N, C-alpha and C positions, 0 to 999 in steps of 0.2 A: 694389814691383814688382804689376802688376795681378792676376797669374793665382795666387800663393802664397794659398791659402784659410789660414782660420785653423785648421783641423784638418790642416793638412800640417804636418810637424816633424821635425827633424835631431833622432834618440831618443839617437845616440850617434857618437861622433868617439874616431879611431883614429888618430895619426901616425908615420912613422919618416924619416929621410934614406935614399935611395935614391942610389947611386953606382953613375954608370951610362957611359957611354961620351962621354957629351957634356957632363960635370959631376956636379955633386952636385944634388940634386932634392929636396921633400921627395912624399911618399905620404900622402894622406889617404883614410882610410878612414869615412864616411857609413855608416851603419844610420838612412833615410830613410821617416817614414809617410807617405804619401799617398793620397787616392783608394781609403780602404780595404784598401790593403795595403803591406806591409813590405819594404823591398829592401835592399841593399847598393851603392853607388855610389863613385865613386872619383874622385880631383883630383889630380893631377900639376902641383905648384905647381915655379917657379922666382921666389924673390922676394930673389933676392939685390941688386938694384937695382930695388926696386919704388918706382914714383912715384904717388902718390896721387892727385895733378893732371893724369896721364894717361890715355890710353885702355888698358885690357890686354891684352895680345896672348890670343887664348881661342878654342880647338877644343872643340867638341863632339863626342868622339871613340867612336864605336859598336864596342861586342867583335867583333873577326873573328878567332875562333880560329883557324879554317885559314888564315888567311895569315901572324896576327902569332904562333902557337904553333908550325905546322906548315911555313910559307912556302911555300903554295900560292899559285900566281901567276895565279889567275882573275879576280884583283881586285886594285884601288888600296891596299890599305887599310892591309897595313904601310906602305907608302911611303910614304901621306898623314900616317901618325903618326908615321915618323921624319922628315918635312918640318920637319911641326909641332914639333916635340922642337927639329931642329938652329933654327929660327928663333926659338923663344924664348931660345933661349942664347945666339943670335946678341946680340938685344936687351937680354938682360941681366934679364928676368922675364918672367911671364906664367902660364897657366893651363892644363890639359887637364882636361876632365871625361871620366870614362870610364866606359861603362854598359855592363856583362855582359848583361844583359837585352836589349839591342840587337841580339843575334846575329841573323841571318838579317833583316834591317830589323824588329825585332822578334816573330818567329814562331818563332825558338829552331834551333839545330842542326838538331835533326831534319828539319824543315821544309827547313831549307838543304841539306842532305845529298840531300834529294829531290829538289830542284832542279837538283841535281849531275847525280842519276840520269835525270831525266826528261827533261831538256832541254837539257843537255851544256853546250857553252860559249856554250849560249843562255840560261843561268840566270838572265833579266831578270826574270822575272815571277812574282809568287807569286797572283798570280789564274790563272793557268794551272794551280795546284796548289789550285785550289777554295779557295781562302784569302779572307775577307771582302772584305779591302781590300790592297794594295800595300805599305804602309810601315805598320806596326801600331805604332811606337814612339811614348814618348811624352815628350817632351821636359821636362817638368816640374822630377825631379829638377835638371837644370843648371841650370834659373832658381832651385831651392832655396838649391844650393852659392853660384853666385853671389852671391846674398843672406847668406848666411853670411860671407861674405869683403868683404860691403857696396860688391859691383862693380857698378856701372851704366852703364859704359861700354866699350866693345870695340874691340878691332881684332880681326874673324872672319877665322878662319885655315880655308878650307873653298870649299866652293863650293855647297852645298846651300840654293837657295832657302826649303826651309821650314823650314828653321833659322832664315834669315836674318827673315822674317816672324813667325815665332815667339818669337823674342828682342824684333824692334821693336813687336809687339802687346803684349807683357809689359814695355814701361818700360825694356826696355834700350836704350840710345845706342848704334849702331853707326859709330863715326868710321869706318872704312875697311874693306874686303877682301882678306884677304892669298887668293889662289886659288890652290889646290894640285891642279895639273895636272902629272899624270905623263910624264914627258919621257924614258923607260927606251924600252928594244930590245925588249923581252920580248915575242911575238906575242900570245902567248894575254892577257897583260894590255892590250895596244893593242886588240886586238878586242873586251874587254869595255868598255874605255872608249869606244870608239864605239857599240856597243849602249848604255851607259848615258847616253852623249850627247843619244841620241833623248827621252829624258824631261824634260817641261819643268821640273823642279825641278834639273836640270844643265843648264839654259842653255850654263854657263861652258864645258862639254866642247864645246860643237858647234864644228866646225870653218866653219858658215856663220852666223855669229850677227853 
């Protein structure tokens, strides 16, 4: 993979089984050193029917405490995570990398809550909060985790063109894309999807595409 420098490395790995409503998964915790920082990142893995000659169902999942923990319906993050787990369960194998420091598009929970306060239901732009850029996430840890599992071909679960381009530019073959597009009836979530679909990286969400 192209973007993994010699200075990037996994310092520590721990794993344990999780019994969730979809079955038994293995959760890996990684301590990763990269670009002068040391961070925890996770991987939820179903390897029951892992096939080395097939593309691995894969999702890069950014943490969303407000929805995944507290059930906030201002976004579709929890819904996407649940759909990805369901898809992997149906296929029988796959991996979801989970990134705690991606909260609020990498700006953190403080700026995310500020966006709720300042922008209300239209909390879609961190530029409006004087952040230097809209999306501050770094997807390199996901690449490092894929390399750990020796995965270079995936079926990507998601809708974000930035993630697609990052993986392809760094040597990961994407053999297919499964768009996770919210199909529920919650009005707040549907409004969020409409606003989110206006961003070029979320082309798949646009109804006029």
